[in-house]
N, C-alpha and C positions, 0 to 999 in steps of 0.2 A: 686630646692632651693639651692643645695649645690654647692660650689665652691671649688678650689683647696686648700688643707691645705698648709700652708707655714711654716716658721721657721725651716729650714732645719739644720741638725747637720753639723759639720766640716768635717766629714770623706769623704764625696763625693759630687760632684755637681750633679750627675745624680742619680735619684731614682732607687732603686732596684725594686719597685713595683709602677706601675702607674695605677690609676682606673678613668676612664672616663664616667660620666653619666651612672653608672652601675644600671641596673634595674632587679629585678626578681619578675615577677607577676605569681602568681598560679590561674588558672580558678576555679571559684566557683563551677561550674557544671562539671560533668565528662562525660556527653553524649549529643547527640544532642536533644533528646527528653526533656531531664530535663531542657535544656537551653531555651527553648520555653516558652515564656510568653503568656498566654491565656486570651481572653476577657471572664469574668464571666458571661456576659449577653447572647452573641451570641455563645459562645463555640468555636470561631474561633482565630487562633493564631494572637497575635498582632505583636510580633517582637522577635528577638532572644535577649537573656540576656547574654551579654558578660562580665558581671562583673568578676573581679578578685581580689584576694587578692594581695595587692601591698606591699610585704614583704620588698623589697629593691626598693627605687623609685627615682633614680637619684642621686647616691653618687659618689663624686670625692674626690680623695686624692692622695697624693704622699707619699710613705715610703721610707726613705732613709737608706742605709746600717749602721747597728750598733745601730740603735735607736729603741725605744719602743713606739709605738703609742698605746694608751688606747682607746678603744671604749666602752663607758658607756651609759646605758639607762635602762629603765623598761623592765620587761619580755614581750615578745611580740613585741618589737620595730623594730626587723629585724636583730639583731646582729648575731645570729648563721646562719641565712640564707646568710648574707653577707659572713661570713667565708667560708661557704661551696661553694658559688658561686665563690668566689676568687681562690679556689682551684680547680674548675672544677668538684667538686663532684655534682653539679647541674648547667644545662646550664643557662646561663643568658637570659633574655628576651630582653635585648637591653644593649647598652654601650659596653665599652671595658676594659680588663685588659692587661697590659703590664708587662712583667718581662724581666728586662735588656733590655728594648727598643723594644721588640718584642711581638706582640699580641698572647696571649696563644690560642685564637681561630685559629690561622693560623699554629700552630705547627704541624709538620708531626709527624709520630709515634715515631720516634727517639727523637726529641725535646720535645714531651710531656713526654716522659720517663725521660728524663734529667730534666725537670721541676718537675716532681713528686719527683725526688731524691732532688732536691734543696728546696723544700717547702713542709714542714711536718706539722701536725696538732696534738694538744694535746687536746683530747676531754674532756667534762664536766664530765661525770660520769666514774671513772677509774674502776668500777665494770664491767659495760655493754660493755665497749670498750676493754676489755681482753677476749679472748676465755677461758672459764672455763675448757675446756678439753685438753689444750695445757699447756705444761711446760713453764715457764717464759723463760728460755734460748731460746726455740724455737720462742716464740712470739718476743722477741727482735731482733733475727736473720732474721726474715722474709724479711725485707728490704734488708738486705745483700745477702739473697739468691736471691731475685728477681733482684739484681745488678749483680749477677754472681760470688760472692765470693765463694771460695772453703770451705769445712766444717771446716777445720782446723783454717783457718783464721777467720771464723765466730765466732767459740768458743773462739778464743783469743780475738777478739773484743768485744764479749758479756761480758766476764769476765772483761775487762777493763772498759766498760760502767757501769756494776754494782757497781765497786768500785767509779766511778765518781759520781754516783747519791746516794751514801750513803748506798747501800746494800753490800752484802757479795758473794764471790763465791759460797758458799754452796746453796745459794738461786736459782742457775742456774737450778736445777732439780725439784724445787717446783712449785705448781699449785697457780693460782691467789687467791683462796679462803683461802689460808694459810697466806695471808698478810692482814695488816690493810689498811685502805683507803689511808693513806698518803704513805704507801709503794707502793701501787698499782699506785699511781700517779707518783711515782719515776720510776716505771717500764714503764709507759707511756712515761715519759720523755726520757728514755734510748732508747726506740723504735724510738721515733722521732728523736733523735740525731744519730742514728747508722750509718747513711751514710752521716754524716757531712752536713746537709743542711745549706742553708743561711738564709732562712726565716722559722720562726715557728709561726704558728697561734694557740694560746692558748684560747680555748673557755671555759670560767668559770672553769679554771683549779684547783681552791682552794674552789669552792663554797660549796662543800659537806664536808669540813673538818673543825675540830675545830680550834680555834684560833692559839694554839702553833704549830700545824701541819702546818697551813696556812703560818705562819711566815718562818717555815723550808723550805717548798717548794718555797716559794717566794725568800728566801735567795739562795737557790740552783740554781734556774733559772737565777738569776742575776750573780751568780759565773760562770755558764756555758756561759752566754752572754759575759762576759769578756773573757773567756778562748778561746771561738771559734769564737768570732766576730759576734754573731747571731743577726739578726734582728727580733724583736718581734712585732706581732699584737696581743694585749692583750685584750680579750673581757671579761667584767664582768658588774654586776649591783652594785658592791661594791665600793663605792667611795673612801674608805679609802685604799683599795688595790691599785687602780689607782694612788692615790697620791704617794705611796710608790715606784711603778715600772715603771711608764711612764715618757717620756720626754715630749710628747704632748698628748693632750686629744681630742677626738671627742664625742660629746654628741648627741645621736641618739634619734629621736622620730618619730614613724609611718613611718619608712623607710627612713628618711632624717637625715642628720647631721644639727643640728640647732645651734651649737657653736662649735668652734674648737680653740686651741691655746695651748701655753706652759702650763705645768701643774701647775707651781707656780702661773701664772697670772690667769689662770681659776678658781682656788681655792680662790684667794684673792680679784678678781675683776671680778667676773663673770657678764656677760651682759644679756644674754636671761633668761626670766622669768623661763623658764623650768629648766635650770641649777640651778638658784637660788632656786627654790622649791625643787629640789633633794638635794641640800646642807642643807637646812632648815630641811629636814627629817632625817638627820643623827644624831643620838643621841650623845651628847657630854658628856665625862666622868667627866668634871670639874663641881663640885656641885656649884660653884659660877656663872655658866653661865645659860642662859634661857634653858629651856627644848625644846623638840621637837616642832616645829612650822611649820607643813606643810601646805602649802598654796595652795595645788592642790585640785580642786573642780571638781566633777562629775567623770565620767568613761572615760577610753581611747576610743576614737571613733574607729568604725570598719575600719580596713585596707581595706576592700573591698569597702568602701564608706566613704573615708576621707573628713573632712570639707573642705570648699572652702578657698581660701586665705591662711593665716597661719594656719597650721593644729593644732596648739596648742591653737587657740584662744578660743575654748569651754571650755577650763579649765584654762585659763590664769588669774592670779590674777592682771595683769596690763593691761587688755584689754582696748584699746582706744576706748572711748565711745563717740558716736556722740552727739551733742547737740539736745535736751535740757535734756537728761537723766543723772540720777545718774547711778553708776555702778550696784547697785541692781536692779534698774528699768529695766536696759538693759539686765540684765540677765533673768529677767522674760519675757521681750520682745522677746528675742531669743528662749526662750521655747515656747511661743506662736507660733512663726514663724516656728520652727521645727515641731510641731504638725500640723500645717497648710500644710506645705510641703508634710508630710506623710499622709495628709487627715485622721488623727485620732482625730481631734477635736470632742468634743461632740456637735451636732448641734440640738439635740432634747429638748434642755432647752432654757429658755430665754437668751438673749444676756447679760443681766446684771449678770446672774449666771456664764456664760461662762468667762465674763471678771474678776469676783471675783475669779475664780478658779486660775488665773494666776498672778493677781496683788493684793498685800497686801494693799497698800495705794493709795493715789490720784496720778494721772498722769498729766503732763502738759497738758492744753486744747488741743493743736493741736494734741498731741499724743493720747489723749482719742478720738477725732475724727477719727483718722486713725484706732484705734483698733476697734471702733464700726462699722466702714464701712467694714473692713475685716471680722468680725464675721458675719455681715449681709450677705456679698456676700457667706460665707461659708454655712450659714443656708439655702441659696437658691440653694446650689450645685454648685455655681460658685467659684470653688477652685483656678483656675488661676488668677481671678480678686481678689480674697482674698489674694493671695500671691503677687500680684503686688501691692496691697495697702500697705502691711507691708514692701515691699522693698524700701519705701520712706526713712527709716532710716537704714543705713548700716555702721558698722564700717570699717575702712580702714583695720583692721585685717582680715575681712571677705572677702573683695573685692579684695585684692591684694596679690600674693604670695611674701613674702620677699626674697631677695637674701642675701646669705652670704657675708657680706660687711666688711671692715676692721674696727676694734674698735681701734686697735693700732697695733704695729708692730708684725706680726704673729698671731694676735687675730682677729677672724672672728666671726660674729653673724648674724643670719637671724631673725631680729626683726625690726618692724616699729618703735619702740622707739629710739629716737637719743641718742647717748652716753651722751650728755651733760645734757639730761633730766633723766638719771638713777640715782637713789639714791645710796649712798654708801652702801657697803655690808660688814658684819662682819660675820666670821664663827668660 
């Protein structure tokens, strides 16, 4: 679904990090026996179940020196897995990651060591990411020791870093539990910056902190970026944070980027319905504005069995509805079709009761005929014929995977709705 992010900054024509069709799938079953599907009647095996959780499912982007790319989305959309896969903490299933034009999977031992020096990560939980049994000075000095610095230079560098992140020299010999959450995250920043990396991947670095401390950490990160020329990949679910720190934004849903673009444009003229729904969910402190009006419906689909076509279509408030349905009628029709596919339809009652369970009002005559025919097939145990009958009506959102296409200069969206048909948005 994803296509390359655009709108590069002026510092460089070549990306620092290039990601092409990156995928990370985790197998659902851990062993051979558990992966076999069995016939409940005969007891013989049917086939191997090779389902996997598609945590990252074809992501593409370029990240240029000196910029901040924000990746935003709901919990479970694959943001953290993306971060770990980029740094090689978990091996990709497919795709390529290039750092300064060279694929990280082709690095020899020395090149991989250099890459680890130039790409660091700030983890989400500042408590669990620090060893409680080691002193802060030693924690910050670990990357320096791995890089071969002698002890005297390590101590000097750690003291310098403590000052740069707003801590004191006396903190050198203290343990992590003696610090607040904000101070612990400053320690994490100092450790990440200790060997002067070019790229810092920050995974929810302020999510567990109160608002005043969040502001301090974000301001610190921006100051450090200006001082050291850092490039940030900033991952969060908090849109207000992204708006303050990012140059560009990538909105992630079920392992894919569904919209990308410059931060100002994405917040004022979002195109994808998912982006709009996220923005509608953010409380506005202005008492004269409307309250929260989240338009998301239903649950996030399973990443091991994502929907066909546009992955967002099961929750989309702007779903393209085929004739002759209304949107509410087609939602009910989709629910019936889903239960038919799962063979979970109740077939021990009369067809009228089954129909009444899914549809509140009258349906167009030809749709009624289709539903009656499908329910009848299901009652006879002919599930394939029942599904074929309901396949007569299908939204393009279900049938085709949308590509990330240009909405405007540097602004891309993966949605079947044309830009000219999109209503104006205010946030």
